[in-house]
N, C-alpha and C positions, 0 to 999 in steps of 0.2 A: 504495499500499499503506501508505503513513504518513496518510494522512488513515480508513482503516479501523485503522488503528491509534491515534489521537486519535475513535473514531466511538466503538469499545469503551474505551475509558479513559471518556470521559464517561462511557454507559450502568450500568458499572459505579459509578463514583463515583456518580451520580445514582441509583442501586439502594438503597449506603446511605443520601443522606440527600433525603431527598425535599424540602426547602425546597427544593436545591438542585434536584433535577427540574425543579419550578415553573421555578427561575426558566432552565436549560437551554432546556425547554421556549417560554418569552414569546422566546428569544432566536432560535428557530430559524421560531418565528412572523410575528417582524419578519422575518427575513431573504429570508422566500418568493418567489418571483419573484406579480410585477403578481396576473396571467391565471395562474394555475398552474393553476385546474380549465378551464381551455378547452386543456392542452397534455396529450398522453398521457407520462406512466405518470397523470396528474390527482393527483399526489404536489404537497406543499407542499413543493418543491424551489428553490434559491436561483437562481435566473439565475448562469449558470460567470462573464458579464463582468462583474455586480459584485463574486463574487467575488475574481475577478482583479483586481480593482478596492481591493478592501480587503487583501488581501496584499497589493500591490503597495504601496499608504499606509502601511502597517503597517508593512511589515517590506522592504520595500526589491524586494521580489522578488513575482512575480504569481503562482508556483508555488511560493511557501512553501507553509508547516501549520503551524499554530498552537501554538503547545504547548496542552498540556493547562490548565494553571496560568493561563495568560493570559485561555481562553476561559473557564474560572471565576471570573475575576476582573470579568472585562469583564457575566456572567450575576448574578454577585451585586452590580453596582454598577448594573444595569439594574433590577434585583428591586428597590432600594429607590428608584427615582425614584417620582415621585408620579404 
């Protein structure tokens, strides 16, 4: 349920700020599974092993859900990269 809450929060913030929306889409695209087009449901979703590893290295718990502020800060940082 927490991932749905995070997604909803980010979607609402993106609706209010188009620049943030572009940054969040950039993050989502970078996190996609490498061969997402070969697997059902044919959506560019991240690999769960990768997400668990990222959550473990960032928060010390592979089942952690990042706060919306952390995701937004990372997206904005990524948006400033060349």
